[in-house]
N, C-alpha and C positions, 0 to 999 in steps of 0.2 A: 811257087811260093818263095818268099824272101829267105835268104840265108841268115840264120840267127846265131849270134854268140850269146850264151846264157851265163849270167852271174847271179849268185844268191848271197849277198853280204849279210852279216849278222848285226850290223850297227848302222845307224843313220849316217854317221861320218863316212863309213865305208861306201854306202850307196851314193852319197854326194860325190865322193872322190871318183867313183866309176863313171857317173853321169857327166861330171865336169871334164874328166880326162879322156873321154871317148873320142876316137878318131873317125868313127862312123856314126850315123844317126843312132841315138840312144833313147830308149823308152822305159820308164818305170812300169812295173807290173804289180798292180794291187790285187786284182782278181783275175784279170785276163779275159773276161767274158766278152769285152769289146775289142781289146787289143789283138787277140788271136785272129779274129775275123778280119780286122784291118790289115794285119800282116799277110794273111792269105791272099789279099787283093793286090799285094805288091809283087813285083817280079824283078829278079836279078839285082836286088838292092840289099846289101848286108845291113844288119841292124843289131845293136846291142840291147838285149832285154835284161833289165835289172829287177829281179824278183824281190819284192819287199816283204813277202810273207814270213821270212826268217827273222825279221827284226821285231822283237817282242813288244817294244814300246809303241809300234805302229799298229799292233793287233789288239791292244787293250783299250778299254774305256772306263772312266771313273765318273761318278756323279757325287758332287759335294755341295757345300753351301754356295759356292760361286756359280755352279752350273755343270754342264756336261763337257767332259774332255774326251772327245771321240777319236780314237785311233783310226786313221784313214784306211787301214787294211782290214779292220774287223769285218768279217763276213756279215751280210745282211741277216742271215738266219740267226746268228748269234746275237746281233744287235736287237732285233725285234722280239727275241725271247726274254729279254731283260725286263721284268715287271717294274723295277724301280725306274727305268727310263720311260717306259710306257705311261706310268702314272703322272709323270711331269710333262712329257712331250708326246701326247697321243697322236697329234697330227704328223709329227716327224716319223714316228713309228709306222703310221699308215702309209706314208710315202715309201719307206724302205720295204714294206711288204708287197709293194706293187712292182718292184724291180725284178723282172724276169720270172722264170718258173721256179718251182721248189728246188730243182737241181742247180739252177743258176745262182739262187740265193745262198747256196752253200759256199760259193766262191766270190760272188760279186760283193762290193763294198760301197758304202756311202761315199767314201773318199774317191774311189774309182769312178763312180757315177758323176761326181762333181768334176773331176779332172777330164773326163771324156768330153764334157762340155756340149752335150747334145741339147738343142733347143727344147726337146721334149723330155729331158731328164726329170724324173719325179722328185728326187731328193732336193733339187736346187730351190724351187719355190718354197718348199717347207722349211729349208734352212734360212732362206731370206726372211720369211715371215717371223722366224724366231730370232732375228738379229744376230745370226751366227757370223763368225769370222774364222779365218784359218791362219795358222802360223806356218810360214814358208821358210825352209832352211836351204841354204846353198853355200857356195864357196865364199861369199861375202858376209855370211852370218845369217841372222834371222830377220824377218819382217812380217808384219801382220796386215791382212787385207780383209775387208768386208766381203762376204760371199757375193753380194750383188755386183761387186767390182771384179771378181775373180775371173769370170768367163768374159772373154773379149769379143767373141764371134762364134759362128757355127763351127764346132769342133776345135775351138781355140781358147786358150786360157793365158793367164799372165805369167806363167812359170818361165823363167829364163834357163839358159844352159846350166846344168848341174843342180837345179833346184827341184825340191819336192815338198809336198805338204807333210808337215810333221804331226800336226794335230788340228782338229776342227773344234773350235770352242763355241759352245752354245750357252749364253747366260741363263741363269735360273730365272724363270718368269716371276714377275712381281705378284703379290697377292691379288687374287681375283682375276687371274689371267689363264687362258688356255688357248689351244691351237687346233687346227683341223686341216686336212688336205683332201682334195677331191680331184678326180680327173674323169674325162670322158674318152672312151675308146670305142671303135666300131664293133669289136668282138667282146666276148665276156671276160676274157683273160689273155695274158701274154701278148699284148698289143702295145703300140706306141701311142701316147696321148695325142688326141686331137686338140685338147686344151686341158690345162691343169691349173689349180689355184691353191695356194697356201694362205692361211689366215691365222692371225693371232689377235685376240681381243682381250682387253683389260676393262673390267667393270668395277666401279666404286661401290661403296656400301649400299647405296640405294638403287643399284642396277644400271646406272648411267655409264655409258662408254667413256672411259678416260683416256684410252690409247688404243691404237690399232695399227696393224701392218698387213697389207694385202699384196701378194706377189703372184704374177701370172707366168705360166709356162706354156710352151708349144704355140704361142701366138706372136712371136717375134724372134729375131735371130738369137737372142738370149732371154733368160728369165728376167722379168722386170718388176720392180717395186712401183706401186701405184699410190702415191700420197693422196691423190684426189679421192680415191676409193676409201681410204682410211678416214679422211676428213669428213666424208659423208656420214660416218657413224659417230664420231666424237661429239659428245654432248647430247646424244640421243639414247633411248632405251633399246637400241637395235631393233626397232619396230619395222613393220612392213614398209612404211614410207621411206625410212632411212635406207633399208636394204635395196629398194628400187633405185634410189639415187646412186648407191654403191654399184649396182649392176650396170647402170648407164656409164659410170666413170670407168669401170673395168673394160667394157666394150669399146669405149672411146680411146683408151690407152693401147689397145691391142693393135698390132701391125702384122697380121698373119698373111700367109701365102695360100694359094689354092693348090691342092694336089689331089692324089687319088683318095685321100682319107677325108677330104672335106674342102669346101670353098672358103675363101677368105670371109665372105659375108656370114656363112654358117658358123665359122670359128668365133667371130666377134660376138654373135648371139650366144653361143654356148658358153663362152668364157664369162659372160655377164651372169648367166644363170648359175654357173658353178660358183662364182664369187659370192653371190647372194646365199647360196646353200652352205658354202664353207664358213662364211662369217656367222651365219645363224647357228651352225653346229658348234663353232668355237665359243660363241656367246653362251650357248646353253651349258657347255662344259664349264665355262668360267663361273656361271651362276652356281654350279655344283661345287665349285672350289671355295 
């Protein structure tokens, strides 16, 4: 196992200084549920682990008129226990509830799930569907980036040396808007998605779709936003015909691989089915709003 140097700063500035000044590879630790496994696979390589759990502002989340300000270190179990958040972002909460087991959810965080940058991460399509962005802080100050641009490849993100995610910002949905997240897994629980879909739907007063965002996970190197799938719904009542067009657009946008959990052809089919179901669920919730 790798030789670890452990630090637990109590401020964002302290964490940035440690990460930026490290003379050995440095990794921030939000929950550690992926990081610890990754470190175990390394040999004879020293690493600085900077624990973010002692930084209070990274562990808190607030919901106001602007939207959700999500601390990247907040444990999933705490996040999805918040009824105020669930009432506004049911799909995002659904995604957080699917991250690992009950034990894992006591440590894992949405921010850690994002930064780990797995193609099959559940939170990322849900965040993209909700037009989320993150504020990144580092030695040169702060910058903001949309979630769909944050992950740059398999296990890779846009964070530079000394940078970390300070907060994930999710705008408050417009009136008549709701979201949903669905995934397909080979087993009944605690498995990695074969395909996942986040959907956000906005309906006007007569039930016509005015806006939509559809994001796919586990069917490309990164989660992807599919404008063609959203366009299939806009101007419709989100009826069966529109949902079939959406499903075809989602399947066409997918660029999956074949592995032990499913062939590329199977994944393309499944993601289309999931897109149709997730959009239908989001639309039904929007009608209730």
